[in-house]
N, C-alpha and C positions, 0 to 999 in steps of 0.2 A: 504494500500500500504506500502510495506516494505521500510524503508529508506536505501539508499545505504551506505555501510560501508566506512568510511573515512580511507584513508591510514595513517599510522604512518609517522612521519618525516623521519625516516630511509627508509621506503618503497618508499616514495615520491622521496627522493634524489637519491636512487639507480635506480629507474625507470626513473627519469629524465636523468641521465647520459646515461643509455642504449638507451633511445628513442630519445634524442636530439643530441647525437654526430653524426657528419658527417664524413664519410671516407675522408681522411686517418687519421683523428684526433682520439686520444684515449680518449679524455675527452671533457668537455664542459666549456665554459666561463660563469661565473655566470651572467654577465650583458648582453653580446651580444647574448647569446642563449635565453634570456627571462626567465631564471630560477629564478632569484631573484624576479621579479615581479609576476611570477606564484606562487612561494612559499608564498609571502605576501598575495596574493589574496586567496589562498587555506587555509592557516592557520591563517592569520591575525597577524603574528609575523615576527620578523627579521630573515632572513635565515642565517645570519652570525653566530649567536649563535648556531644554529642547526648544521651547517656544521663544525664549530670548535669542537663541542662536538663529532660529528661522526668521525672527524679526530683523536682526542685524543683516541677514542675507537678503532681505526684501521678499521672502517667500510668503510671509503673512504680515498683517499689521495688528498692533495691539493698542488698547486704550485702557487706562486704569478705570475701574468701576467698583462701586460699593461691594465689599466682600471678596474682591478678586480682580480679574482682568477679563476684558472682552477680546475675543480673537476674531479677526476678519480676513477674508481673502484680499489680496492686494487691490487697492483702489476702492474698496467698499467701506472702509472705516470713515466715521464722521471726520470732517476736516476741522482741525484746530485753528482758531484765530491766532494770528501773530501778535506779539507784544504791541506792535505799532497799531494793529487793528483794535486791540483792547483799549489802548490809550485814546484813540480817536473816539471810540464808543463812550468811554467814561467822560472825556473832556468836552464832548459836544453838548454844551449848555448855553449859557448866556454870552459866551465869548470871553468871559472874565477868567483870569487864572484862578484855579481852585487851591485852597489851603489843603494840608494833609487830611484834616478831619472831613472837609467837604468832599475830597477825593474818595475817601472810604465810604461815606454815605452814598455818593453818586455811583460808586462802583457796585455797591450792593444792589441799588435800585436798577441799574442798567444791565448788569451781568446776570441777574437771576432769570431763570426760565420758568414760565408758568407751568404748573401751578405752585412751584416752589417759592418760598419767601426768602430763602437764604442762598448764599453762594459758597462753594468750596474754595478755600483760599488758594489752593494750589491748582486744581484742575480747571478752574474758571480762568486762570491766567492772571488773577488779581495780584498775587504776591510779586510776580515778575514785573508787572506793569508799574506797581507802586515803587519797587526798588529802582527801576530804570528812570522813572519820572522825578523822584525825589532824592535818589541816592541815599536812601535810609532803609533800615530794617523794618519791613512791614509787620513782622511778628511782634517786635517790641512796641511799635506804634499802636497796633490794633489792641494789644493787651492793655496798654495804658487807657485807650478809649473805653474798653470794656470795664476797667476798674472805675472809671468815671461815670459809668452807666449810659454812655453815648451809643454803644452797640452791645450786642450779645454774642458771645462766642461759645460754641458747643464743640468740645474735643471729639475726635473720632477714634473708634477702637483701633483702626489701622495704624494710628500714630502719624500718618502722613497728612498734614494740613488740619484745618479746622473748618467748621461751618460758621459763617459770619451772617448775622441778622441785625435788622434795625431793632431798637428797643421795643419790647413787647411782642415781637413777631417770631421769636424762637419757639421751637416745639414745646408743648406742655404735655407731659405724660398723664395718662389716666390716673396713675397713682397720686400725682401731685394734686389733681383736681379732687380726688377722693379724700386725700389727707386734709386739704383746705376746707372741704365741706364738713368733715368731722370736727375739725378744730373750731369752726365758726358756728356749729349747731348749738 
């Protein structure tokens, strides 16, 4: 009996993207699609190393996404705006120069995508745009604004970046509402 030919890592990844993606999505989430575990089971190795290599070689495209990474066929990943495009988007206001605080507020307002009320400091391009425009550390500045109550910051479990919100617009957990209700009864 002839042994079945094993797919190469590249063949496996490309086939996984084609067969696991669900309309209307153009890619697959490495964790939620089951890709990572399937890769580990098939090859007995870490899929991150293979997908990073395939990305460097231009065989696939990746985008960071909550809880993991999205994998796309070449040319199918969402386009990332450049730092210059982000700056234009944030600065298109009254034509007046913006202070650092105004830049942060306008950045949150203009970079958030409906229905979301906040922006990811890294993936939205905000941090890099702030750093380029003001030559200052955005983390230090936004932390100061949060301590003054001018914005809300929600840390992410991934440790990469934070979510930035205008005051009062950050997510409120059900537990918070229940606790407040009990306290005020």
